[in-house]
N, C-alpha and C positions, 0 to 999 in steps of 0.2 A: 654142591661144594662152593664155598665162597672163594671168589677169585682173589689171588694174592697180588698186591701192588708193589711188593718188594722187588728191587731190581735183581736180575740174575747175577751170578758170579761173573759170567762172561761180560755182561753189560758194565758191571762195576770195574772190571779190569780194563775194558776199552776206555771208559771214562777217565780212569786214573792215568792211563798211558797218554791219552789225548791231552789231559791237563799238564802232565809232565812235559810233553812235547811242546805245548804252547809256552810253558814257562822257560824251557831251554832256548827256544828260538827267539822269544821276545827278549830274553837276557842277552843272547848272542847278538840280536839286532841292535840293542843299546850299545853293546861293546864295539860294534862295527861302525857305528855312526861316526862321521868325522868330528874331530874335536872342535869346539867353538873357537873361532878366531875373530879378532877385531876386524870389522869391515875395512878394506883397503882405503876407502874414502875418508876414514877417520884416523888413518895411520900416518901421522905427521907430528912434528914438534916433540912434545913431551912423550907421546906414545912411542916414539922411535928411539928413546934412550936405551942403551944396552950396557950389559955387564962389561967391566966393573963400573958400577955407578959411582958418581961423585957429587959432592955438594958444591954447587956453584956459588961464587961470591954474589952478594946482593948488589944490584945496580944502583943503589942509593945508600946513604948513611942510615944508621939505626935510628937517628933522631929526625929523619926526613918527614915523619908523619905526626910529629908533636903538634898540638897537645892531644889529638884524637887517639893515636896509637903511640904509646910511650916507648922511649928508646930501650929501656931495660927489658920490656916484654919482647921487642923485636930481636934483641941480641940473644936472649935465652931461647926464644922460639926457633930461631934459625940455627944457631951454633950448637945447641944441645938437643932439642927435640928432633928437628929435621935431620941433623947429622946422625942421630942414633938410628933413625929409620934406614938411612943409606948404609951404615955399617952393618946393621942386622941383615939387610937384604943381601949384601955382598957375602956375608958369612954363610948364609943359607945356600946360595948358589955355588959357593966354593965346594960344597959337598956333593953337588949334582952337576958335573961339567956338561952333561948332555943338554942342559937347559940354559946354558950361558949364552948361547947364540940368539935366543929369543929376545925380541924387543920388550920393553916394559909393558906396552899396551897388550901385546899378545900373551905375556905371562898372566896378566890380570884377566884377560878374556878367556884363557884356557885353564883357569884356576882349578876346576874340578878334575883335570887330567894330570895335575902335578903329583909327584910322589907325596904320600901322606906325611912323610917326615919333614917336608918343607912347606906344605900347603898353607898352613896357618901363618907361618912366618912371612911368606910371600904376600898373603892376603893383607896382613896388618902393616908390614913394612914396605912392601911394594906399593900398596895403596897409599901409605903415608908419604912415600917419596913423590909419587905422581901428584897427589893432592896438594902438597906443599909447593912443589915446583910451579904449579899453576897459580897458587895463591900469591907467591912473590911476583910472578910475571904479570899479573893482572891488577896491580895496584901502582899508583903513580902519585907523587906529591901534587895536590891540587885536583887530581882526577882528570877525566876526559869524557867526551860524549860519544855515543854510538854513531857510526857512519855507514853509508852504503846499504847493502842488503840487510845487515843486522838491524839498522834503524827502521827499515821498512817492516821487517819481521816482528820487531817489538811492537810497533804500532798496530799491526794486524792482530797480534796475539793478546797484548796486554793494554792496548789503548795508547800508552805512552810510557816513558821511562819511569815515571812515578808509579804507574800500575805495576811494572815489573819489580821495582824496589819494594813495594808493599807485599807482593807475593814471596819474594826472597826473605823478607823479614819475618813473615808469618811462618814460613817453613823452618827458619832458624829458631824461632821462638817455640815452636811446637815439637822440636826434636828433644825427646827426653834423654838426659844424659849427654854423652859425647857424640859428636858427629859433624855433619856438614849440610849446608843448604846450597843447592846447585841450580844454575841455569845450564841446561843440556840441550843437545839436538840430536836427531837421528840422521841417517844417510840422505834423507830427503830435505834436510834443513828445518824440520818441524821443531819448534822450540817448546820446552816444558820446564817447569820449576819442580824440583823434587828434593827430597832429603835422604841422606844415608846415615847409617849408624857407624860409629867408631871411625876406622880409616877405609871403609868400603868405598870403592871408586865406581863411577858410572861406566868405566871401561868394562867392568865385570858383566854389565848388561848390554854390551855392544852399543853404548851411547857415548857421545863426545861431551866431556865436561868443558863448558865454555868459561864459566865463572863460578867460583866456590867461596863460601864464607865458612871459615873454620870456627865451629862453636865448641871445641874442646876448651876447658877452663884455662889451659895454659896460654891460649891466645888472648885472654883478656882479664884474668882474675887480679893481677897485680894492681891494675888501675880501676877496674869496674866492679870487682867482687861479683855479686849476684845480679848485677844490672846488665844482663846479656843484650837486651834491646838497645841500650845506649852504645855499647860496643859495635853492634851491627850497623847502627846509623853512622858511626864514625868510619867504619870500614867502607860502607857504601859511598861515603863522601869522597873517598880516594880511589874509587874503582876506575881502572884504566879501560874504559869501554872502547877506545880506539884499538887497543891490542886485541880485545875480545872480537871486534869487528873483523880484524885480519884473520884470526883463527876461523871465524865463521865463514869468511870468503873462501878459505882453503877447502871447505867441504865441496864447493861447487867448481873448484879449479881442476879436479881430476876427471 
């Protein structure tokens, strides 16, 4: 008699139950894992903003960056685009009071655990608020230079500020569609240049955004049309690296 290699009904049942058990416990394990939270060393400044969020006044006039960044773009970018992100974010959290006590950084870091009814809105508008708050903070008429630990870290990683500028411009130019070019660091202070789509924030990946270049068309189209690279050069010329240096030092202060 030829030996059968078909599994017995008992073996098939055992295998099915084992597979079901593995699926159940692996799913349960995922559900029981602690939610992602922004590392405490990166929780300061913009990351600590809380509901109800508000649009701060700019610390300079709309025409402070002429001719590189025109006054009309600055006015529309801040008072309409950024303001819309703030209003939409507040409206979403108004419907979910249990999430109102979380900081902006933690909302973005815990995005996957938010109720599905507000998750996309918080992603787009919470990210938009965080990204733009940093954008305004790290520009200054005439620009400034990196200092202290940041200056040393830039030299180690990129050779010099010119090398960093080149990588930021490359990341901005290669971003297809809307998004951002970033200088980020982790909890060990390791620098990296990266790009994100739309209003996604590095906080979503547990990274600290130190400096960001907005490459949505609303940031430059009135003056530069399709010449994104020219706008990036103009923005880098007014980068406030002294403020970026202070934010970087905060990573080591805790």
